[in-house]
C-alpha positions in Angstrom: -56.7 -93.0 38.4 -54.6 -96.4 39.0 -56.1 -97.7 35.9 -54.9 -94.2 34.1 -51.3 -94.5 35.7 -50.4 -98.3 35.0 -51.4 -97.2 31.1 -49.1 -94.8 31.1 -46.6 -96.6 32.5 -47.3 -99.2 30.0 -46.7 -97.2 27.5 -43.6 -94.9 28.6 -40.8 -97.1 27.2 -37.7 -97.4 29.0 -34.1 -96.6 27.8 -32.1 -99.1 27.7 -29.0 -98.2 25.7 -27.9 -95.4 27.9 -27.2 -98.2 30.8 -25.7 -100.9 28.8 -23.5 -98.5 27.5 -22.6 -97.6 30.8 -22.4 -100.9 32.0 -19.9 -101.7 29.0 -17.5 -99.0 29.9 -17.4 -100.1 33.2 -16.6 -103.6 32.0 -13.9 -103.0 30.0 -12.2 -99.9 32.3 -8.9 -101.6 32.4 -8.3 -100.5 29.2 -10.3 -97.4 29.1 -7.5 -95.3 27.4 -6.8 -97.8 24.5 -10.7 -97.1 23.3 -12.9 -95.0 22.7 -16.5 -95.0 23.3 -19.6 -93.5 20.8 -23.6 -93.5 22.2 -26.0 -94.4 19.4 -23.1 -93.4 16.4 -24.4 -91.9 13.0 -23.4 -93.9 10.4 -24.6 -91.5 7.6 -25.3 -87.2 7.6 -28.1 -87.7 5.6 -31.0 -90.6 4.6 -29.4 -93.7 2.9 -30.7 -94.5 -0.5 -31.1 -96.6 -2.9 -29.4 -95.6 -6.5 -32.6 -97.7 -7.8 -34.7 -100.9 -6.5 -36.3 -102.9 -8.6 -38.4 -105.6 -7.9 -39.6 -109.2 -9.9 -43.4 -109.0 -9.6 -43.7 -112.6 -10.5 -41.7 -115.3 -9.8 -41.3 -117.0 -12.9 -40.5 -114.0 -15.3 -37.5 -114.9 -17.3 -35.9 -111.3 -17.6 -34.4 -110.4 -21.2 -32.2 -108.1 -20.8 -28.4 -108.5 -20.1 -28.4 -106.5 -17.0 -31.9 -108.1 -15.4 -30.8 -111.8 -16.7 -29.7 -112.4 -13.0 -32.6 -110.7 -11.2 -33.8 -111.7 -8.3 -37.1 -111.0 -6.6 -35.6 -107.7 -5.0 -32.4 -106.1 -6.8 -30.3 -103.0 -5.5 -28.6 -101.4 -8.0 -25.6 -98.8 -7.5 -24.6 -96.6 -9.7 -21.1 -94.5 -10.3 -20.9 -92.4 -12.9 -17.4 -91.6 -15.3 -16.1 -89.4 -12.6 -17.0 -91.6 -9.4 -14.7 -94.2 -8.0 -15.9 -97.6 -7.3 -13.8 -99.3 -4.2 -14.3 -101.8 -1.9 -15.7 -99.5 0.4 -18.7 -98.9 -2.3 -19.3 -102.9 -2.4 -19.7 -102.7 1.4 -21.7 -100.0 1.4 -23.7 -101.5 -1.1 -24.0 -104.7 0.8 -24.8 -103.1 3.7 -28.0 -101.4 1.8 -29.0 -104.7 1.2 -28.9 -106.0 4.3 -30.9 -103.1 6.0 -33.5 -103.6 2.9 -34.0 -107.5 4.2 -34.0 -105.9 7.8 -36.8 -103.9 6.8 -39.1 -105.4 5.8 -43.1 -105.4 6.4 -42.3 -108.0 8.8 -39.7 -110.8 10.2 -37.5 -112.3 7.6 -40.3 -111.4 4.9 -37.3 -110.7 2.1 -35.5 -113.1 2.1 -31.7 -113.5 1.6 -31.2 -115.6 -1.1 -34.2 -113.5 -2.9 -31.5 -110.3 -3.0 -28.8 -109.4 -5.5 -26.6 -106.4 -5.5 -25.3 -104.8 -9.2 -23.0 -102.1 -8.9 -22.7 -100.4 -12.7 -19.8 -98.0 -13.8 -18.8 -97.3 -17.8 -15.5 -98.3 -16.6 -14.0 -101.8 -15.4 -12.5 -101.0 -11.9 -9.8 -102.9 -12.6 -8.0 -101.9 -8.9 -11.7 -103.2 -6.7 -11.7 -106.5 -9.1 -8.3 -107.4 -8.0 -9.1 -106.3 -4.3 -12.2 -108.6 -4.7 -10.4 -111.6 -6.0 -7.1 -111.5 -3.5 -10.0 -111.2 -0.9 -11.7 -114.3 -1.8 -8.5 -116.1 -2.4 -7.0 -115.0 0.8 -9.8 -115.8 3.3 -11.0 -118.7 0.7 -14.2 -117.2 0.6 -16.7 -119.1 -2.0 -18.1 -116.4 -4.5 -21.5 -117.8 -3.9 -23.0 -116.7 -7.5 -20.8 -113.2 -7.3 -19.7 -112.3 -11.1 -16.1 -110.8 -10.5 
């Protein structure tokens, strides 16, 4: 019977997040009126879905289409219709998809950062967004690292 209990104890997963969150709140107690705490904040109301994922089967294949000429191995594509806006938040969301896709690979580092591309497609050029991206890159001296703006 002692063996059964130790197996059951091993199967039981300790929940560290509530204790951590409580300790964090205690550490920041001096500023409790200035802060708002949310434990395990949901990022979305429904499952996150990538509009389109294109995976190159072979590394050396050259994609002949204009859209795919800069594809890497894993290609995340977000499509916005003519009625949809394309804002800086859409860019951030799509980059977030790329990070989550990379993080949830079959094993640690199964998907390499330099093997992932992100493409946003819209019928017309989002001039306002492009201006924000250019200003941000200039202001913070961010190298474009292959981004096409």
